[in-house]
N, C-alpha and C positions, 0 to 999 in steps of 0.2 A: 692284416692283408696277407693272402697266401703267396707262395713262391711264384705261382703262375702270374698273378696280378702284379707282383713286384717286378718280374722280368719284363712284362709288357710295358709297364710304366717306365722302366729304365730305358727300354728300346725307343719308346716314343720321345723321351727326353733327349736321348742321343741324337735322333733324327732331327728334332726341332733345333737343337744346338748347332748341328752342322748346317742346316738350312739358314739359320740366323747369321752364322759366320760368313757363309758364301754371299748372302744378300748384302750384308754390311760391307764386306770387303770388295764386292764387285760394283758397288754404287759409285757414281761419279757425278759431279755437278754438271749442269747443262752447258753447252758451248757458249762462250761469251761473244760479244761484238755482234749481236743480232740487231738488225736495223729497226726492228719493232719492239725491242726489249727496253723496258724502263729501269732495269736493274743497274746497279753502279757500273757494271762492265759493259752495258749495252750501248748501242749507237742510236737510240731513238732521238736524243737531243740533236745530234748531227742531222738525222733525217728530216726533222722538223725545220732546222735552219735552211736546209736545201729546198724544202717545199716553199718556204717563205720567199726564196729567190726564184720560184717558178720552175724548179728542177724536179723532174720525175725520178722516183727511186724504185728499185726492185731488188730481189734477192735470188741468186742462182747458186747451184752447186758448182764446185770447181770443174767437174767433168762436163758441165753444160756450157762453159764459156766458149768453147771452140764453135759450137753450133749457133751461138748468138750473133756471130758476124759483126762484132763491134768495129766502129770506125769513127770518123770525125763526128763530133757532137756527143760522143759517149765517154763516160768515165767509169773505170773499173777499180773497186777498192778491195784489196785482198788483205784482211787483217793479220793473218798469220801465214806468211809465205813459206815458212819453214815446214809447215804441214803439207805442202803441195809436192806432187811428184815432179820428176824432171820433165815429163810430157806436158803437165799442166803449166809449169813455168814457161815452157816454150809457147804454149797457147797464149799466155798473158803477154809475152813479148811480141807475138805476132799481132795481137790487138793494138799494141802501141805502134807497131810499124804501119798499121793501116790508118793511123791518125787518132787513136783513142788516147786518153790520159789514164795511165795505169798506176795505181798507188800500191806499192808493195811494202808491207810492214813486217818487222821481225823475220828477215830473210834467213839469217844465220842461226839464231837460237831464240827460244821463247820459253818462258815459264809463267804460269798463271799466278795472278795475285788475288787473294780472297777479297770478296766484296766489302767485308768489314774493314779490311786494311785500306781499300781504295777510298772509303768514306772518311776514315779517321786520320789518315796521313795528312799532315799539313802541306800547304803548297810548297813546292820546291822550284821556284822560278829560275829559268835559264835565260840570260839576256840574249838579245839578237846577235851581238858580236859581229863577226865578219859575215856579211850577208850579200851574196851575189845573185839571189833569186829576186827578180824585179817585183813579183807579186807580193813579196813579204817584206819589202824594205820599210814599210810604214809601221810594222809591228814592233813592240817593245820587248816582251818576254813571254815565254810559254812555260807551262808546268811540265816537269819531267819527274816521274816517280822512281827513278833510279836505274833505268836501263843504260847500258853503255852506248857511247856515241858511235855513229857510223864512221868507218874509216874513209878518209877522203882521198886516198891515193888510188882512185879508180883509173883504169886505162882508157875509159871512153874519152872521146875528143871534147865533148861539150858537157861538162858536169858543173852545175851551180850548187852552192851550199848556203845554208843559213843556220843561225843559232850554233855557230861553230867557234872553236878556240884555236884553230890552226892545225890540230891533230885529228879532230873528229867533228862531227856535226849531227844534230838531231834530224835534219832534213837535207836531202840532196835531190836534185832534179837532173835527169839525163835526157838530152834530146836524142830521139831515135830517128834514123833514116833508113830507107830500104831502096836499094838500087838507085842511089844518088837522088832519091826523092824524099823530100821532107815528110816525116811522119808525125807521130804524136810524141809523148814524153813518158818517161818512167820516173815516178816519184818514189823515193825510198825513205821510209820512216824508221827511226830507231826503235820505236815501240808503238804497238796499236793502242795503248792506253792514252796516248796523246789526244785521242778523239773520243775517249770513253765518257759516258754521262757524268760520272763522279769527278772527273778531272777537268771538265770545262769550267767549273767554278769550285775549286777544292775547298776553300774556306767559307763556303756559303753559310754554314751554320753559325760561324763566328762573325758574320757580317762582312767578310772579305770581298774585295772586288774581283771579278773574273779576270783571268789572264787571257792571252791571245790565242789559246788553242782553237776555239771556235772560229774566229776570223781567219786563222791560218788554213783551216780545212776549207772554208768557203772560198778563200783566195786561190788555193791550189786547184779546186774543182770548178773555178769560174769559167764560163764559156761552154760547159757541158749542158746538154738538154736532158740527159738521162744519166743517172748514176746507178751502176749495178754493184751490189754488195755480194761478195762471195762468202758462202757459209763457212764458218770456222769449225770444221769437223776434224778432230784429231785422227791420226792414222789408227788402224786396228791395233789393239793391245796397249794403247797409251791413253792417258786421260789429260784433260786440259791443265791440271795442276802438276803434271809430271809424276804423279804417284803411280804405284803398281800394286796389284792385288797381293796380299800376303801369301796366298797359295802359289802365285807365280814365283815368288822369291824362294820357296822351299826347294831343296835339291830333289832330283827325281827319285832317289832311293828313299828319302823321307816320305814322299807322296805314296810310294808303293807300300811302305811300312804302315802308313795310316790306313790305306785301303785294306790291307790284311787284318789289321786290328778291328776294323769295322766288320769284316766278314766273320772273324772269330767271335766277336760279341754277339752277332746275330745268331750264329750256331749255338753258342752257349745259352742264350736266352730261349731258343727253341727247345734245347735239350732240357733245361730246367722247367720249362712250362708244359712239356708233353705229359700225357697220362698213359699209364701202362695198362689200364683196364677200367672196368666199371667200379664205382665206389663200393667198398666193403663195409657192411654194417657191423659195428663192434658188439660183442656179447655183453649183456648186462652183468653186473657183479652178482656173485652167488649170495644166498641167504646166510645170515650170521649163524655160525656153528654153535652147538650147545656148550662147547668148552668156553667159547667167548662169553656166553651168558653167565657161566659160573664165575669167570674172571670179573665180569662187570658187577656181579653181586658182591664178590669179595672186595672190589674197590669201593662199592657203596658202603659196605660195612666198615671198612677201614676209615673212610672219610667221616662218617657220622659217629663211629665208636659205640653204637648201640644196636643190639640185635632186634629189639622191639621196633625201633625207629626204622630200620632197614626193612623189616617185614611189613610194616605199615605202608611204606612207600611202594613196595612191590605189589601188595594187594590193591592199593588205590589205583595204581596204573593199570592193572589187569581188569579191575572192575570197570574203570572208565572205558577201556577198549571194548569189553564184552557188552556193556550197555549200549555203546554207540553202534556196534555191529548187529546186535539183536533187536534194537529198537525199543529198549526198555528205558523209560524215563528215570532219571536219577532220584527223583522225589518219590518213586514208587516203593522204595525201601528194600532192604536186603532180601526179604522173603520172595518178592516178585522176581528179582534178578536171579536168585538161586533156583527158582522154579523154571525160569526160562532156560537157564544153562543146563539144568537137569533134563528138561525135555529135549534139548538138542544133543546132549552127550549120552543119554541113557543111564546116567548115574542117579542115585537117590538124592533128593533135595537136601537131606541132612548132610550127606557127604560133601556136596558142593558148598553148603553153608559153612561147614567146618574149614574148608580150604580157603574160602574167600573172606570169612568174617570170624574165624575161630580165634582162640587165644594166641598170644605171642609165643614163638618157639622158645625153648629153654636156653639154647646156646647156639654157637656157630653150626654145629651139626644139624640141629633142628631147623636153622635158617636155610641150610643147603637142601634139606629134605623138602621144606616148603617151596623152595625155588623149583625143584623138580616137579612137585605136584602142580604148581601154577603153569609150568611149561607144558606138562602133559594135558592139563585141562584146556590150555590155549590151543594145542594141536588138535584135540578131539572136537572142539567147538568151532574154531575159526578156520582151520586149515583143511577141513573136510567139506566137500560140497554136499548139500542136502540131496537126498534121493528124490527123483522126479515123481 
């Protein structure tokens, strides 16, 4: 492979690697807690439970809640309140003041749990404990996958708790009033996974009985004719599992250095792959000089150690080449070949016969003389174009 092809291949590999890193690092799992999702973190099981109770369900974005004009007979479920802005939280509370039941989960902090962990983690039952929420007094235990309890030292006048230990609770209910008029209620959940598909019956694969997570959701939303689920969309620059892109974690100076290295490589690849002009055809090697022919004969003589043997090899090679070039069959005999060579060279047939088929030379000097004669005959016959 040439330098140009190598440079192009390296550039393509670099671009492909950068694209792959960016794609893999920027990917994020889909938002959890979708009312139509059957994934372990989805809310489809809860939606089906509500439909069995004759409750209608729908999904809205957080910014669409204000225009929905929620009131009595409505329930609003916000799976991750920590992802909502201050204005959106105010819209949620306004809905409660107008008489809606608003469920806010993960108000202070949230971290996503992988679906595999949701499925494989055994049940972690939390007993009812001290419970002042009338709708939940008949429940026994719910599953909690490890989120911290809600603080119960709230300043609101009417706050009920359940699944509590005196210091915190998984569920609290705050009655909301507006202008001395009774409104709805704010339900606070320690974790949105309390109502996730995989945690309604955590030990299902092992034959375990479901806990009271499902009945708790139905009881808290009882009385609503329609439940609105808010899309769990993380803020820009974050992901549901709290991870960040490796590129975002790099210092600015490192990013600048990487960009400069990329430009430098592109320029280097272009410089190595450019052409300075049209391709130049190389000259063919020159013909073998006569001195080299003499050296070859000397080497042949030295290897075989016999003047006669060397002369025979030289003559046979020359006869074979002359016969092939002049079209003389080998079986025609020495006289036919000598006559053809003589007709081409202008020499007498006897002279040609003596060079090609004469007696062996007497010694090294005679072998050298024979070599020159064969070379001269070769030049006169084969290296000269015939006259037209």
